[in-house]
C-alpha positions in Angstrom: 14.9 -43.7 12.1 13.1 -40.8 10.3 15.2 -38.2 12.2 18.4 -40.1 11.4 17.4 -40.3 7.7 16.5 -36.6 7.6 19.9 -35.7 9.2 21.8 -37.9 6.8 19.9 -36.4 3.8 20.5 -32.9 5.0 24.2 -33.4 5.4 24.6 -34.7 1.9 22.3 -32.1 0.3 23.8 -29.0 -1.2 23.1 -25.8 0.7 21.5 -23.1 -1.4 23.1 -19.7 -1.4 21.0 -17.1 0.4 18.9 -15.0 -1.9 20.3 -11.4 -1.9 18.0 -8.5 -1.1 16.8 -6.8 -4.2 18.6 -3.6 -5.0 16.6 -0.5 -4.2 14.9 1.2 -7.2 16.8 4.1 -8.7 15.5 7.6 -8.3 14.7 7.7 -12.1 12.7 4.4 -11.9 10.7 5.7 -8.9 9.9 9.0 -10.7 8.6 7.1 -13.7 5.9 5.6 -11.5 4.2 9.0 -11.2 2.8 11.4 -13.8 4.9 14.3 -14.8 3.8 17.4 -12.7 2.0 15.3 -10.1 4.7 15.9 -7.4 7.3 18.4 -6.3 10.8 17.5 -5.2 11.9 18.3 -1.7 15.7 17.8 -1.3 16.8 15.8 1.7 18.5 17.7 4.4 21.0 16.1 6.8 18.4 15.6 9.5 16.1 13.7 7.2 18.9 11.5 5.9 20.0 10.7 9.5 16.4 9.9 10.5 16.0 7.6 7.4 19.3 5.8 8.1 18.4 5.3 11.8 14.9 4.0 10.9 16.4 1.5 8.5 18.9 0.5 11.2 16.3 0.2 13.8 14.0 -1.9 11.6 16.9 -4.2 10.7 18.4 -4.6 14.2 15.8 -3.9 16.9 13.1 -6.6 17.7 9.7 -5.4 16.8 6.2 -6.3 18.1 2.9 -5.2 16.8 -0.2 -4.1 18.6 -3.8 -4.3 17.7 -6.9 -2.7 19.1 -10.5 -3.5 19.1 -12.7 -0.6 17.9 -16.4 0.0 18.3 -17.7 0.7 14.9 -21.4 0.8 15.7 -21.9 4.4 14.4 -19.8 3.7 11.3 -21.8 0.5 10.6 -25.1 2.5 11.0 -23.9 5.2 8.7 -22.9 2.6 6.1 -26.3 0.9 6.4 -28.1 4.2 6.0 -26.0 5.2 3.0 -26.5 1.9 1.4 -30.3 2.0 2.0 -30.4 5.5 0.4 -29.3 4.3 -3.1 -29.2 1.3 -5.3 -26.4 2.8 -7.4 -23.7 1.6 -5.0 -23.1 -0.7 -2.0 -20.5 0.7 0.3 -18.0 -1.6 2.1 -16.1 -0.8 5.3 -13.0 -0.8 3.0 -14.5 2.0 0.9 -15.0 4.1 4.0 -11.4 3.4 5.2 -10.1 4.4 1.7 -11.9 7.7 1.9 -10.8 8.4 5.5 -7.2 7.6 4.7 -7.3 9.9 1.6 -8.7 12.7 3.7 -6.1 12.2 6.4 -3.3 12.4 3.9 -4.8 15.4 2.2 -4.9 17.1 5.6 -1.3 16.0 6.4 0.4 16.3 3.0 3.9 15.6 4.4 2.7 12.1 5.1 1.8 11.7 1.4 5.4 11.5 0.1 7.6 9.0 -1.7 11.3 8.7 -0.6 14.0 8.5 -3.2 17.7 8.5 -2.7 18.0 12.3 -3.4 14.6 13.8 -2.5 11.1 13.2 -1.3 8.4 13.5 -3.9 5.5 15.4 -2.3 2.4 14.3 -4.2 -0.4 16.6 -5.3 -3.0 13.9 -5.0 -3.7 10.9 -2.8 -3.5 7.7 -5.0 -4.3 4.8 -2.8 -3.3 1.2 -3.7 -5.7 -1.3 -2.2 -4.4 -4.9 -1.8 -6.5 -7.4 -3.7 -5.9 -11.1 -3.3 -5.4 -12.9 -6.6 -4.3 -16.4 -7.3 -0.6 -16.6 -6.5 -0.4 -13.4 -4.5 -1.5 -9.8 -4.1 -1.9 -6.8 -6.4 -2.7 -3.2 -5.4 -5.0 -1.5 -7.9 -5.0 2.2 -7.3 -7.9 4.6 -6.6 -6.5 7.8 -8.1 -7.3 11.2 -6.5 -9.1 9.4 -3.7 -9.3 12.6 -1.7 -11.5 14.2 -4.3 -14.0 11.4 -4.8 -17.3 10.7 -3.1 -17.7 7.3 -1.4 -20.0 6.1 -4.1 -17.4 6.6 -6.8 -14.7 5.0 -4.6 -16.9 2.0 -4.1 -17.8 1.5 -7.7 -14.2 2.0 -8.9 -12.9 -0.4 -6.2 -15.4 -3.1 -7.3 -14.3 -2.7 -10.9 -10.6 -2.7 -10.2 -10.9 -5.7 -7.9 -12.8 -7.7 -10.5 -10.4 -6.9 -13.2 -7.4 -7.6 -10.9 -8.8 -11.1 -10.2 -9.3 -11.6 -14.0 -5.7 -10.2 -14.5 -7.1 -7.5 -16.8 -5.5 -4.4 -15.1 -3.3 -2.1 -17.1 0.1 -1.4 -15.5 -0.9 2.2 -14.7 -3.8 0.9 -12.7 -1.5 -0.8 -10.2 1.7 1.2 -10.3 2.4 4.6 -8.9 0.2 4.8 -5.8 1.3 7.2 -3.2 0.2 4.9 -0.3 -1.5 1.5 0.2 -4.1 -0.2 2.3 -4.2 -3.9 3.1 -7.3 -5.3 4.7 -6.1 -8.4 6.5 
């Protein structure tokens, strides 16, 4: 009876129109996310445009699966414990170390620290890492600016401050817009 009632209710209910995908941001809107002079434009060539088109096509049409791996972090955990024991001015998290490692990797491979627009890639002068923070009703990504230049202690203290203010909904828009990359700790 429940199934029959549900089918009857479904056949008489109006069907909602599908929600369209949001339009991509304009080049001008993307540029406004980053400080003037903090990037250089690299015009797209035909090869990059073809690669981008094929990647979008593949992501849209080819089934994907994701892999995970277990990592032994014994030495990293020991390093973290030693650093935390050495100072009361900070308490490092694994996330803080991941932020720093990611920043150094992007510093060392600058062509991975770019933003795609319709016309060009913006090659960023600094690594500004958005870090996903869970807040009531969703996620927000406060940004550690110039992360490649900061010591772990500064990253740790900034992240704690940004996360606390994110949860209290006290971030300014420039503190969560304009990152060059992002990290989400699931």
